[in-house]
N, C-alpha and C positions, 0 to 999 in steps of 0.2 A: 403097630401103635398100641393095640390092646392084646394082652396075652390071654392064655387059656383061663387063668384064674379070674380075669375080668369077666369073661363071658359066663362063667359059673355064677358070678354075682350080679349079672345084668338083669334088670327087671323092676326093682322097687322104684327107681326113678321114673319109669314109664307109668307105673301105677299112680304115683303122685301126680304126674302130668294128666293122666286120665281123670283123676278127681278134680284137678284144677281147671282143666279146659271144659267148662260147662256154661252156665248162665253168664258168668263174668265175661266170657269170650263171645259166645253166640249172640247174646243180647246186648251187654254193655259195650263191648268193643265195636260191634256192628252199628249200634245206635250212635256211638261216638263219631264214627265215620259218616253215618247218614245225616246227623244233625250238624256236624261241624267240619266235615271234610277231614283234613289231616291236622286240624288245629289242636287236637288233644293228644297228638303223638308224643309230645314231650312229657306230658303228664303220665302217660302209660309207661314210657321208658323210665321215668323217675321212680314210679311205683315198683317196677320190676327190680330196679337196682337197690332201692332202699329196703325192700322186704326180703331180698335174697338171703341174708344171714339167718333170719328167723326160721326159714324152711331148711336151709342147709344143715343147721345144727341137729336136726332129727337123725338123718343117716350118719352124721359124724359121731354123735354120741353113741348110737347103737353099735357101730362098728368098733369104736374105741373101747367100749366097756362091756359089750355083750348084754346090755340092759336097754330097755325102752326109756323114752323120755318120762314116762309115768314114774319109774323108779328114780329118775333124776329129780323129778319134782318132790318125791317123798324125802330125798336127802336134804332138801331145802327146809322142809317142815311139813307136818301132816296136813296143814291147811292148803298146801299147793295142789296135791292130787284131788282133794275134795273140791277145790275151785274148778279144776279141769272137768271133773265128773259132773259137777253142777251145770256148767256151761253146756256140756254134751247132752245131758238129760233134757235141758230146756230147749235145745235146738234140734235134736235128732229127728223127732217125729215130724216137726214142721218142715225142716229142710228136705227130709225124705219125701214127704207128701208133695211138696212143691215140684221137686225134680221128677218124681215118678208121674205126677199128673201132667206135667209139661211133655215128658217123653211119650206117655200113653196117648195124649191128644194128637201128637205128630204122627204116631204109628197108625192110629185109627183113621186119621185123615188121608194118609198116604195109601193105606190098604182099602179105604172105602168101606170100613166096617161101622155099623151104627150102634155098637154096644155102649153102655154107660161108661163114661171116661173113668169114674172112680173104680169101677170093676176091672177095667183094663189095667189101671195103675196097680191094683192089688195083685192081679195076675202077673204083671211084670215083676213085682217084688218077689212073688213066689217063685217065678222062673229064675231070677237071679239067686235066690236062696237055694233053690234046688241045684243049680250049677255049682255053687260053693260046697254044698253037701256032697255031691258026687266027686268033684275034683279037688276040693280043698284049695290051698294056695297055688299049687302047681297049675291047675286049670284056670284059676283067676289070672295068673301071670300070663299064660299063653293066650287067653281070650282077649285080654286088654291089648296085648301086642298086635294081634290081628286087627282089632278095631282101630287102633291108633295109626296103623299103616294106611288103612282106608281113609281115615280122617285126614291125615297129612297129605296124601296124594290128591284127594278131592279138593281140599281147601287151597293148597298151593296152586293146583291147576286152575281152579275157578278164579283165584286172585290174579294169576298171571294173564289169563284171558281178558279180565276186566281192566287191568292196569293201564293200557293205552287210553282208556276213557277218563282216567283220573285227572283231576285238576290239582296240581301240587302248589298252586299259588296260595292255598289255605294253610300250608305247612307252617307250624309255629312251635317254639319251645315253651312259651308262656302264653296261655290262652286268655282271651278277653272274657271276663266273668261278670255276670250281673245283667241288669236290664240293657237290652240292645247288644249284648255280647254274644259269643258263639255258644255259650252254655250257661246253665244255672249252677249256683253253689251246691244245691242238693244233688244234682247229677254228678258233679265233680267229686263230691265226698263219697258217693256210692261207687264211682269208678275207681278211686284210689283205695277205698276200703276193701274192695273185692277183686283187685288186680294183684297177683294172679288168682288168689283165693284167700280164704280165711286162715289165720295163723294156726288155729287149732289142728289143722290136718297135718302139721309137722309131727304130731304124735303118731298118726297113722304111718307116716313115712318110716319112723323108727321101728315100728312094729312090723312093717313089711320087710324091712332089712333083716330083722331077726327071723321072720318066717321064711325068707329066701334061704338063709343059712340052714334052717331045719329041713327044708324040702330038698336041698341039694347036699346035705351033710357036709357043708363047707363053710368055714368061717371067712366072712368078707373082710378084707383089709380096709383100713380107712381110705387109703388111696383109691381103691376100686369103688368103694361106696360113694365117694365124692364125685368120681368121674361119671358113674352111673346117674347120680342125681343131677349133675350139671347138664348132661345130655337131655334129660327130661325138662329141666328148667329152661334151657335155651330153646328147646322145641316149643315150650309153652309160650315163650315170648314171641317166637316166629308166628305161631298160630294167632296170637293176639293181634299182631299187625296184619296178618292175612285177613282177619275178619274186619279190621278197620278199612282195608282196601275194598273188601266186598261192599261195605256200606258206603264208603266215599265215592267209589267209581260208578255204582248203579243207583243208589238211593239218594245221595246228596244232590239237592237241587232238582229232584224229580217233580216236586210240586204236590206229592201225595201226602196225606195225613197218615202218619204211622200209628199203629195200634199200641196202646200202653201194655197190652198183654204180651208176654214173651213168646208164647206159641204162635199167636196170630201174627206177631211181628216177624217171626222167622218164616212163616208161610208167605208173607208179603215179600220178603227177600227173594224167596224161590220164584215167586210169580214175576217180580220185576226183572229178574235175570232172564227168565224165559221170554218175556216181551221185549227186552232191550237187546239181548245178544243172540236170541234165537232159541227155539225149543230144544235144540240139541244140547244147550248148556244147562238146562233145568236139572237133569239127573245128577250132575256133578255137585251142584249146590245142595240138592236134596240129600245126597250121601253125606256131605259135610255136616249138614244140620242134624241128621239122624245119628251119625256115629259120634258126634259131640255129646249128645245127650245119653246115648247108650253107654259110652265109656264112663260118664259121670254116674249113671244109675247103678251100675254093678260095683263101682268102687265105693260109693257111699253106703250101699247095702252091706258091704263087708266092713268098711271103716268104722262106722259108728258102733256096731257090736264089739268089734275088736278093741276099740278104745275103752268102752264101758267095762268089758270083761277084765281087761288088764287093770283098770283102776280098782275094781272091786277086789281082785286078787291081791293087789298091793295093799289096799286099805285094811283088808281082813287078815292078811298074812297067810292066806290059804290059796292053793292052786289044786286043781283036780289031780287025782293020782295018776302018775305016768304022763302028765301033760307038761311038755317042755315050754320054755318061755316064749318061743316063737310059734307054738302051735295053738290050735283052738280047742277048747274043752267045753264042758257043760255050761259054764258062765257065758261063753260066746253064743252058743246056740239058743240058750234061754233068752239072752238079750235080743238076738235077731228075731225070735218068735214074738216076743212082747212088742218090739218096735213095729213088726209087721202087722200085728193085730191093731195096735194103736193107730198106725198110719191108715189102715183100711177104714177104721171107725171115723177118724178125722175127715177123710175124704168123703165118706158116705153121709156124714151128718153136718159137717162144718165147712164144706167145700166153698160155699159162698163167702165165708169169712177168712179164707186162706190167705188172701192178699195182706190183710192186716196182721195176721200171725207171722207171715214171712217178713214183713217190715220189722216186727218185734225181734224175730230171731236174728235177722241180719244186723240190727242195731246192737244186740247183745254181743255178737261176734266182733263187730266193728269196734265197740267201746272197750272190749276186753283184750283186743289184739296187742296193745302195748304191754299189758300185764303178762300175757303168755309169752310175748317176745322177750321180756325181761327174765322170765323163768327159764326159757331156753338158754339164754346167755349164762345165767347162774349155773345151770346144769352142766353145760359144756365146758365151763371153766372151773368145775369142782375138783376137789382133791383126788377123787377116784378116776379122773380122766388123766391119762399119761400126758406130761407136759408137751411132748412132741406132737400130740394130737389135738391140743387145744387151739382155738383160732388165734391167728397172729394179731399184732397190734393194729394193722390196717383194717382187718375184718371186724375187730372189736370196735374200732372207731366208727366204722360204717354202721354197725349195730346201734350204737348210741345215737347217731344221727337219725336212723330210722325210728328209734323209740321216741325221740323228740318230735319228729315230724308227725308220726301217727298220733302221739299224744296231743299235739296241737290241732290236728284235724278233728280228734274226738272232742276237744274243748270247743272248737268252732261249731261243731254239730250241736253240742248241748246249748251253746249260746243262741244258735239259730232257732232251737226249739222254744226257748224262753221268750224269744222275740216274736 
C-alpha cells in the first residue's frame, strides 16, 4: 500500500496530530462527553470535516512548491505574512504558558514533587528546547512518534474498556442548545473553534514537511505528503471520539461537580476511572492524559519559533548563511530563547491572570481562523502551484462552506459578547 518513498516522507502528519491532540481533546472532548454524553458527537464530526481543507493545504502547498505557507502568504500581499506573524506573536507566549503549566502540574502531581509549578513549566520548556537543540527535526520526529504510539494505545484501550458502560441514547447529530439544553452556546463555540486545533498551525505543517525533506535529503511528493497528513488527521479524529467516550462512559451522570480547570479536570477523569472500573485501569488513563500534553508541549515549543523565524526571514528577505528553507537557523533559536524567557516571566509573575490571557489568545485564534483559512485557499490555488496539485472542485467547495460556517460562528460569538 505504501512504498519506500512514502516511509521516507512519513512524519509531519504525526507532528501535526501531536500539536492538535491537546487541550481541545483532553479537556474539550472529554468535557463534551462528561456534560452531554454523545449529544455533541455530530458537532465534533462536522468540525473535523469542515476544517479539514484548511489544514490539508499546508502539506499540499509545501510538497507542490517547495515553499512554506508563509511564502504563499507573501505572494498574496505583504500584509498577509505580517498578519500571520502578528497573530503568532500575540498568542505564542500565552499558549505556551498555558500548555506547559498544564503539563507541569500533571507531572508534579503524578511524581509527587512539591516544586513551584511555574518553575517546573520553565524546566519543561528548557528540556524540550534542549531536545530540539541536540537532535533537531530528526529527534523531534522520532520522539513524537513514540509518544503518539503510547497515546493511541492507552486512549483506545481505556475507551474500549469503558465503552460497555456508555449510554448511547444521548447520541445526536444536532444538540439541544441553551437553557435546559445539553450544552451552552459558549461551550459549543469553544468546541467548534478548537476542534481539532487552531488554523494557524497549518503553517507549522508546511514547515515540518520541508524540514522532513531536508532531514532525509528527499523531496516529498504531493501524493505522499497528503497520505501522511491524512493518517495524522484521521488519527486526530479517532482520538477526539476516544476522549468523548472516556467522558461519556465514566463521567456523564456521575453526579460529581467537575473542575473548570483543565489539569484538575483531567485528574478527576483519572480518579473516576480508578474508582469506577478498578485501580488497574488508572495507569492507562494516566498515560493517555500525560502523553496528550507531552506531545503538545514539544510540538508547540518547536512550532511557534519555526513559524516566527520563517515569517521574519520572508519579510526581511534574509536567511542565515547556509540555512536551507526547511532547516532552523539563528532566527529560530533566538525566537525560541525569547519565547522561553517571556513564558517563564509570564508564569512567575502573572500566573493568576493566565486564564484571562488564554481566553484572549483563544478568541484571537478563533476569530482569525476564517481569514487564515482563506489565505490558505488563496495560496494553494496560486499560479505557482502546478494545476494538477491544486485542490479539486469538491475540496474547494468544502473550503468555502467551512469559511462561511467559521465566519458565522465568529459573528455569533461577537454578538453574544455585545449581548
